[in-house]
N, C-alpha and C positions, 0 to 999 in steps of 0.2 A: 463541251468546252464553252466557256463564257465568252461573250463577244469582246470583252476588254482584253481578255487573253488572246484571242484570235488576232486583234489589231496589233497587239504588242509583238506577237510572233511575226506577222506579216511585216511590220515595220523593221523588225531585226533583219529579216531576209532582204528587204528593199535596201537597207544600208550596206549589207554584205554584197549585194549585186552592184551597187554604186562603187564600192571599193574594188571590185574586179574590173571596173573600167567600162561597164555598159552605160550607154546613154539613157536607158530606161524611158524612151519616149512611149507615152501611153498608147499612141495610135499604132506603134509597131510591136506592141506586146500582146501576149495572150492573156486572157482573163478566166478565172475559175471562181464561180459563185460571187462575181462582182469584184473580186480581188485581182489586181494586176500582178502578173508574174514579176519576180525580182529582176529578171533580165529579159531583154528583148527577144523577139522570135529568132533572130540570127544567132544571138549568144546561147539561147536555148538549144538550137541546132548544133551548135559547137560542142556544147556540153554533153549532149546526147550522143553525138558522133564520137566523142572521146571516150565515153563509157562503152559504147558498142565496140570501138576499135580496140580498147584494152581486153575486152572479152574475146573478141576474134583472135587477137594475138595470143592470149593465154590458151586458147583451144587449138592453137597452131594451124588455124585455117588461114590460107593465103590467098588474097584477091589478086587476079592477074593484072599485070602492069597496064594493059590497054583499057581495062574497066576502071582503074584509078584515074587514068588520063581523061576518060569520057566524063567521069563525075566532076573532075576539075574543070573541064571545059563547060559543063552545063552551069556550074557555079559562076564562071567568068561570064557566060552569055547573060545570065540573069543580072549580074552587076552592070554589064555594058548597057543592056536594054534600059535599065533604070538610070544610068549615068547620062545617056544620051536623051533622056526624057521621052523615050518612044512609049513606054508603059510603065506605070508604077508597079512595083513588086508588091505581093501580098505577103501576109504574115506566114501563112502556110508555105508559099513558095520560098520564102526567106529560110524558114525552118528546114525544109527538106533539102535545099541546095547545100546549106552550110553543114547539115548532118552528113551527107555523102561527101561533100568536099573534105570535111575533117577526116573521115575514114581514109580517104585518098592520100592525105599528108601523112597519116599513120604508116601507110604503105611505103613512102619515101624514107621516113625515119627508120623503119625496119631494114631497108636496103642499105642505108648508111651504117647502121650497126653491123650488118653482116660484112660490109667491105672493111671497116676500120676496127672491128673488135675480134 
């Protein structure tokens, strides 16, 4: 692929990431071959977690409620530590906590669907 085509493709995905509401801060984004991801590491974790959650749901695999609560608690602790300026979060930590946190929220959506539908 030509460099010009790569740049146009990258620019398209960057605009798409921006339209999704991501702040796209360079220091909070992963990079591949010098190109910044179109969304930050937290948004990447959310999207990855959503995809994994859909697959888990379709396979009818159910995560126990206490595991979901643990994942949400880990995500909250990561946010709280950064909020209180105790320690800056890393891109990898942002990605992992959001991925598991998103899977946990899928668990609650599933429970609501079972109650009301």
